[in-house]
Structures are given as C-alpha cells and as structure tokens.
KEFITI-88625 format. One line per field, with one value per residue (C-alpha): x, z, y; residue number from 1. Coordinates in nm, 3 decimals. Layout:
c1: [X ...];
c3: [Z ...];
c2: [Y ...];
resi: [NUM ...];
***
This chain:
c1: [0.000 0.139 0.168 -0.126 -0.323 -0.247 -0.362 -0.685 -0.722 -0.675 -0.923 -1.180 -1.142 -1.171 -1.469 -1.642 -1.640 -1.944 -1.958 -1.766 -1.709 -2.031 -1.870 -1.821 -1.657 -1.677 -1.582 -1.298 -0.982 -0.710 -0.411 -0.102 0.264 0.535 0.832 1.165 1.404 1.764 1.786 2.072 2.246 2.126 1.767 1.783 1.924 1.656 1.374 1.516 1.523 1.168 1.029 1.258 1.072 0.841 0.674 0.293 0.156 0.155 -0.065 0.034 -0.166 -0.060 -0.398 -0.717 -0.896 -0.668 -0.731 -1.108 -1.085 -0.909 -1.171 -1.450 -1.271 -1.223 -1.588 -1.721 -1.503 -1.565 -1.931 -1.833 -1.593 -1.858 -1.933 -1.572 -1.494 -1.772 -1.589 -1.564 -1.226 -1.080 -1.204 -1.065 -0.722 -0.713 -0.807 -0.570 -0.279 -0.362 -0.394 -0.061 0.128 -0.024 0.051 0.403 0.471 0.315 0.015 -0.354 -0.535 -0.828 -0.590 -0.441 -0.790 -0.886 -0.574 -0.641 -0.996 -0.880 -0.576 -0.722 -1.083 -0.972 -0.869 -0.578 -0.456 -0.515 -0.258 -0.253 -0.168 0.172 0.228 0.163 0.044 -0.192 -0.399 -0.171 -0.054 0.316 0.543 0.766 1.088 1.049 1.103 1.440 1.537 1.450 1.322 1.447 1.377 1.071 0.793 0.540 0.541 0.371 0.043 0.089 -0.133 0.121 0.404 0.192 0.066 0.417 0.570 0.284 0.290 0.670 0.668 0.396 0.586 0.899 0.713 0.568 0.917 1.051 0.776 0.831 0.486 0.296 0.018 -0.101 0.239 0.311 -0.013 0.054 0.403 0.263 0.026 0.274 0.061 0.244 0.091 -0.250 -0.550 -0.768 -0.593 -0.536 -0.900 -1.020 -0.805 -0.908 -1.275 -1.264 -1.067 -1.377 -1.581 -1.312 -1.282 -1.394];
c3: [0.000 -0.096 0.146 -0.029 -0.005 0.367 0.430 0.246 0.444 0.776 0.687 0.565 0.867 1.123 0.938 0.937 1.317 1.377 1.016 0.871 1.202 1.367 1.599 1.870 1.671 1.891 1.657 1.709 1.838 1.580 1.800 1.592 1.670 1.673 1.473 1.652 1.469 1.539 1.755 1.749 2.086 2.135 2.061 2.292 2.571 2.524 2.519 2.824 3.013 2.902 3.056 3.361 3.635 3.838 4.056 4.023 3.826 4.004 3.815 3.827 3.698 3.630 3.737 3.912 3.578 3.425 3.719 3.687 3.314 3.388 3.648 3.400 3.137 3.382 3.490 3.135 3.013 3.323 3.222 2.871 3.015 3.233 2.973 2.998 3.366 3.622 3.930 3.962 4.139 3.863 3.595 3.779 3.822 3.460 3.319 3.547 3.453 3.083 3.082 3.263 3.035 2.713 2.811 2.925 2.579 2.395 2.277 2.277 2.544 2.307 2.052 2.314 2.431 2.072 2.035 2.361 2.251 1.918 2.054 2.364 2.414 2.751 2.882 3.122 3.072 2.698 2.508 2.128 1.914 1.858 2.236 2.271 2.622 2.813 2.733 2.458 2.342 2.393 2.253 2.519 2.332 2.439 2.802 2.696 2.466 2.685 3.016 3.290 3.095 3.301 3.043 3.312 3.423 3.095 3.262 3.521 3.440 3.444 3.299 3.003 2.931 2.981 2.731 2.482 2.482 2.458 2.169 1.981 2.034 1.901 1.591 1.536 1.555 1.324 1.072 1.111 1.250 0.997 1.212 0.944 0.915 1.289 1.377 1.110 1.245 1.598 1.478 1.245 0.941 0.810 0.490 0.535 0.626 0.831 1.164 1.148 1.039 1.337 1.589 1.462 1.440 1.804 1.899 1.816 2.098 2.359 2.295 2.624];
c2: [0.000 0.340 0.633 0.803 0.481 0.451 0.807 0.733 0.410 0.593 0.868 0.616 0.388 0.667 0.812 0.473 0.461 0.244 0.126 -0.162 -0.335 -0.228 0.026 -0.234 -0.509 -0.816 -1.099 -1.346 -1.184 -1.129 -1.204 -1.250 -1.259 -0.998 -1.121 -1.149 -0.919 -0.818 -0.507 -0.261 -0.238 0.119 0.020 -0.281 -0.065 0.200 -0.057 -0.235 0.094 0.169 -0.150 -0.170 0.019 -0.206 0.058 0.082 0.375 0.707 0.947 1.311 1.604 1.960 2.096 1.998 2.032 1.768 1.536 1.583 1.514 1.184 1.087 1.161 0.952 0.667 0.675 0.684 0.401 0.193 0.173 0.056 -0.199 -0.369 -0.635 -0.755 -0.691 -0.704 -0.573 -0.194 -0.209 -0.428 -0.188 0.114 -0.048 -0.163 0.178 0.368 0.141 0.150 0.528 0.558 0.319 0.454 0.814 0.718 0.571 0.866 0.664 0.747 0.539 0.478 0.326 0.093 -0.008 -0.085 -0.297 -0.485 -0.560 -0.703 -0.887 -1.053 -0.947 -0.801 -1.145 -1.117 -1.473 -1.504 -1.710 -1.716 -2.018 -1.853 -1.822 -1.447 -1.361 -1.139 -0.834 -0.701 -1.045 -0.992 -1.263 -1.429 -1.351 -0.988 -1.090 -1.232 -0.945 -0.647 -0.785 -1.014 -1.332 -1.431 -1.465 -1.559 -1.194 -1.104 -1.206 -0.929 -0.630 -0.351 -0.561 -0.666 -0.316 -0.174 -0.417 -0.382 -0.003 0.013 -0.236 -0.047 0.279 0.106 -0.009 0.339 0.485 0.213 0.290 0.667 0.731 0.520 0.373 0.132 -0.034 -0.016 -0.196 -0.457 -0.513 -0.548 -0.819 -0.988 -0.899 -0.593 -0.456 -0.618 -0.405 -0.643 -0.596 -0.217 -0.177 -0.379 -0.188 0.155 0.058 -0.051 0.260 0.464 0.310 0.384 0.756 0.913];
resi: [1 2 3 4 5 6 7 8 9 10 11 12 13 14 15 16 17 18 19 20 21 22 23 24 25 26 27 28 29 30 31 32 33 34 35 36 37 38 39 40 41 42 43 44 45 46 47 48 49 50 51 52 53 54 55 56 57 58 59 60 61 62 63 64 65 66 67 68 69 70 71 72 73 74 75 76 77 78 79 80 81 82 83 84 85 86 87 88 89 90 91 92 93 94 95 96 97 98 99 100 101 102 103 104 105 106 107 108 109 110 111 112 113 114 115 116 117 118 119 120 121 122 123 124 125 126 127 128 129 130 131 132 133 134 135 136 137 138 139 140 141 142 143 144 145 146 147 148 149 150 151 152 153 154 155 156 157 158 159 160 161 162 163 164 165 166 167 168 169 170 171 172 173 174 175 176 177 178 179 180 181 182 183 184 185 186 187 188 189 190 191 192 193 194 195 196 197 198 199 200 201 202 203 204 205 206 207 208];
***
C-alpha cells in the first residue's frame, strides 16, 4: 500500500467509526505474533530501560482540571468496560494502569484499548496459538530481549501493558509514524488491512 493509499485508508477507517465493524466489533480476536528481529544495541538498551521500572503507576496532573478530566474519562469508560470486567475495582485499576502506560509511551489510550480488545478481548490470561500472552498479546521472546527473561510476568497487568505499549511505540518509531504499518508489524501482518482496520474501528468506541 502506498503512502497516499495509507492516508486514504486511515481517513476512511476513522470516518467509518461504527460502520464496517459495527462500531463495537466483537468478533474473534485477531491475535497475531510480533516477529523477533535483530535489535541494534542502542535500541535494545533503550527498550530495556523503558520496561525496567516495576513501581505501580503514580498518576500526576498539572492541574485539578486535568485530574477531573481523567476521572470523567475513567468513569465513562468503566461503564463501557462492564461487559468484559464485572468488578468496579478491577475496571478502575485496569483503566488507570492503561492510561498511565499509554501516556508514558506517547500513545492514545483509546488506541491501546482498541488494540487490547482485538488482541485478547480483555482477557488477562489469553494465550494465542503462537504463544503471545496477556492483554496485549506480547510474545515471550520480548522478556528475553529487553526484560528479565521471566515470560510468566507477561500475565501481570502492568508488565503486560508496559511491554505492549513500549513495543507499539517502538514499531511506530521504526515505521516513522505510519500507524497502518506499525499496527501490522505489531500483529505480524504488516501490509495487510484487516488488523489495522479492526483496531481503529474498536478505537472509536473507547474515545472518552
């Protein structure tokens, strides 16, 4: 797909919103597999540093208005998340952690929520046929490449979201901001439209 074609694809997909995938696309998850690729030492070091800190999220706001905006967002999306997570505390923790990790990686929370819905259907312990794990379906080799080697930690909420957001940010940087190609690379289907279409269609329902 050419750059012009990708721009047209992005505009069409965002405009569709509740169209081609019904707004709340809830079909089979499209979990794929990130491909293990050689990483330059500088990239490996940067990614390792990006996933290293284990402390729980500590949200900080520059103003009371920003804090209230977050609380409104959290409350609104908690209602939409009820069909996947019945306990209010679990929803609050999930949304707070996702918002923190997405923002930390320079990603839109709605985009990450759309990706989680497509990759795992919001199942914490999801495992794909390729072995990808957790909410964001992170392949175990990432734990070896940039983590401590313990792939079982990819089922931990913050660890999974931390790795997934850092990896997606890495792919966006690799693809020079091209979201279509970055999403395809994340799913292991680079150049095909099905997965990016599904993620962006679901993104629409998670915009607060």
